[in-house]
MARKE-524479 format. One record per residue (C-alpha): residue number from 1; x, z, y. Coordinates in Angstrom, 2 decimals. Layout:
! residues N
PT   k       X       Z       Y
PT NUM       X       Z       Y
...
! end
This chain:
! residues 113
PT   k       X       Z       Y
PT   1   64.09   23.60    9.39
PT   2   63.18   21.76    6.21
PT   3   65.25   18.68    5.39
PT   4   63.47   15.47    4.48
PT   5   64.53   12.05    3.27
PT   6   64.26    8.61    4.87
PT   7   61.41    7.49    2.59
PT   8   59.30   10.45    3.75
PT   9   60.05    9.64    7.40
PT  10   58.98    6.02    6.86
PT  11   55.54    7.19    5.72
PT  12   54.88    8.32    9.31
PT  13   53.83    5.16   11.17
PT  14   54.91    5.52   14.82
PT  15   54.01    2.57   17.05
PT  16   54.19    1.46   20.70
PT  17   50.89    1.26   22.55
PT  18   49.75    0.73   26.13
PT  19   47.22    3.07   27.76
PT  20   44.29    0.94   28.93
PT  21   41.68    3.56   29.80
PT  22   41.70    7.26   30.65
PT  23   38.87    9.72   31.17
PT  24   38.93   13.45   31.87
PT  25   37.82   15.59   28.94
PT  26   36.25   18.64   30.61
PT  27   34.60   19.80   27.36
PT  28   38.00   20.36   25.71
PT  29   39.10   23.97   25.22
PT  30   42.47   23.21   26.86
PT  31   42.74   20.65   29.71
PT  32   42.98   17.16   28.22
PT  33   42.36   13.47   28.76
PT  34   40.62   10.96   26.54
PT  35   42.92    7.96   26.11
PT  36   42.24    4.43   24.88
PT  37   45.48    2.79   23.74
PT  38   46.09   -0.88   22.91
PT  39   48.48   -1.37   19.98
PT  40   48.39   -5.17   20.11
PT  41   46.39   -7.84   18.30
PT  42   47.16   -6.68   14.76
PT  43   46.29   -2.98   15.26
PT  44   43.84   -3.13   18.17
PT  45   42.68   -0.31   20.38
PT  46   42.65    3.32   19.24
PT  47   41.52    6.57   20.90
PT  48   43.32    9.87   21.37
PT  49   42.75   13.20   23.05
PT  50   45.92   14.42   24.74
PT  51   46.74   17.70   26.51
PT  52   48.94   16.05   29.14
PT  53   47.12   16.98   32.35
PT  54   49.97   19.13   33.72
PT  55   52.32   16.19   34.39
PT  56   49.99   13.17   34.52
PT  57   46.91   11.90   36.32
PT  58   44.66    9.14   34.93
PT  59   46.13    6.71   37.46
PT  60   49.68    7.46   36.28
PT  61   48.74    6.75   32.66
PT  62   47.02    3.35   32.96
PT  63   49.44    0.63   31.87
PT  64   52.05    3.10   30.56
PT  65   53.58    2.42   27.16
PT  66   53.65    5.42   24.83
PT  67   54.54    6.23   21.24
PT  68   51.91    7.47   18.79
PT  69   51.46    8.18   15.10
PT  70   48.77    5.76   13.97
PT  71   48.35    6.65   10.28
PT  72   46.99   10.20   10.46
PT  73   43.34   10.64    9.50
PT  74   40.96   10.70   12.51
PT  75   40.45   14.19   13.90
PT  76   37.26   15.49   15.50
PT  77   38.09   17.26   18.77
PT  78   34.83   18.55   20.16
PT  79   32.54   15.54   20.54
PT  80   35.47   13.10   20.62
PT  81   37.25   11.55   17.63
PT  82   41.01   11.24   18.07
PT  83   42.34    8.34   15.99
PT  84   46.07    8.58   16.81
PT  85   48.52   11.33   17.76
PT  86   50.27   10.63   21.06
PT  87   53.85   11.94   20.95
PT  88   55.30   14.24   23.57
PT  89   57.77   17.06   24.12
PT  90   57.60   20.27   26.17
PT  91   58.67   20.01   29.81
PT  92   61.98   21.63   30.81
PT  93   60.21   24.83   31.82
PT  94   57.87   24.74   28.84
PT  95   55.00   23.84   31.15
PT  96   53.00   21.03   29.65
PT  97   53.82   17.95   27.63
PT  98   56.04   15.03   28.66
PT  99   55.16   11.77   26.90
PT 100   57.65   10.00   24.65
PT 101   57.84    6.39   25.76
PT 102   60.10    3.33   25.47
PT 103   62.81    3.07   28.12
PT 104   61.81   -0.52   28.87
PT 105   58.86   -2.80   28.03
PT 106   58.41   -3.02   24.26
PT 107   56.33   -5.13   21.89
PT 108   52.83   -3.64   21.55
PT 109   52.41   -2.36   18.02
PT 110   56.17   -2.30   17.49
PT 111   57.18    0.27   14.89
PT 112   59.75    3.00   15.54
PT 113   62.78    2.60   13.26
! end
């Protein structure tokens, strides 16, 4: 593990967003969804491709608040451009990704401190 300092951490802009639209992404190499996430009036809506199909269905994701890195450069994933990186951790058995999300309702666009 490489140590870092607080200033470097603060360069990574992690914000709260709400999933407003989900579509399957059958063209992806690994099973994934296309997500549209609302980060509030100042940041607007951003897209992401997320490999979270093991633990979630589209219906489970709509309206869910998640955490995402919003200041990475857009990344072309097949024919889809992912604008943010949705954060998650491996499930207890290493089988798929569990989303990182606020414990209770949070301000859309709120920054992680």
